[in-house]
Phi, psi and omega in degrees: 000132179273139178261010175284144181305139183266350179277092188299325180297333181292335178299316179293321179297329178282312191284319185300311178295323180297309183295317181298314181300319180287326176292326181284314189254354181094170183248135176227171177300317180298318180293324177296319178294323178295320177299317179300317179297317180296315180296319178297318178296326178291315184288330184291344183302314184294309178298330175296320178297323177295314180297322180284350179088010183278355172258013177104152181297327180293315178299320180293320181291316186273332185244005185302314182294317178295319179297320179297321178295319177299314181299313181299315181293316182291322177295321178298316178297316181301313183294312182295313181294320181296315179296320179299318179296315182295320180299328182277359175270154174296144182309320182290343183266346188294336179299333182293342178294335181295330184306303179287340181291325183300305178293333179293316177300315178301318182299315182291327175294317179297318179296319180295334180266005180078021182246028183288349181257005181287164178299318181299318180293319180293323176293321178299320177301311181301316182290318182299311181296324180292318184290342176300334181300332183292302177295331180293318177292325178294330178281347180263277191291311354271152181209107178289331179294313178299316180298319180295319181291319176299317180296317180295315183296312181286327176299313178298315181299309185289317182295313179295322178296319179301314181289324178295320177295326176297326176298315180299313182296315181296331182285334187246333185289131178060031179087358177101147179228090185304322181294317179292322176302314181296321181294311181296322179295320178296322177297317179298310181297314182296315180293322178299315179295316181296319180295316179298316180297317181297317180295318178299317180297314181295317181289320179296328179278000179080010181279335178224146177285148182292310190307312183295339184290348174297341180294343178284339188299311183302316181295317181294314181297315181297314181296317179298320180294314181296318181293322181285324182231069182299130182284165176288165181306326182296343183258009184297323177297320178296324177298316179302314180290329176297318179292323176296315179298320178298316178298323177295322177295319177300314181299315181298315180297321179294316181296317182293319187268341186259352181306124177080009179294128182284000000 
């Protein structure tokens, strides 16, 4: 039995913000340790599910000891790498580590309660991975502005994509659920409008630069399209690759526009 996470979409949610933040702000010893901590936290999820019994009693009975060893080793790596990264940050910057920790704590509580597949948990995953960009950028250039924009762009992209995929699932699962489709679609539309409005306010007030904010466009447009015109089940693989391509476009736009951002 493999203890690697089975949620394939989460790999992209983890990697895109990490790679983008380092391309934008540079690589340092501290940023490398933070990446190690994030990867360890990501991988520990699956053996924890085995220990909690959410992969079935047989998996827990036969793989419990191995899962416990994985958890112990990965938690040790996470703690050591995380502390090393935080120590290498300026004292005034360490508070930013709390940003991704809040949704991460919620996620592990939800997983322990068997609610790791809920919409709230999936949104927490998207937000947590996106917010890691802030301390990661601070460990590089350092630039809190670059980190905030990377976090906002990927947060918008991942959260809207999560909800848009929920529209697709609600439309086909169990013969379809029109009420749930309408609810998820309303969330996509409402959040997209709110995100655009918030970005305009922040940029107009001089709190964020305008050019990098174009990186929000691919994620918003893709999510709106999927929510408005959900594809049939046979096209779900194509939806997955579309979301990966969209994330790559977001990353490219961020790297091009954020280089050298103070």
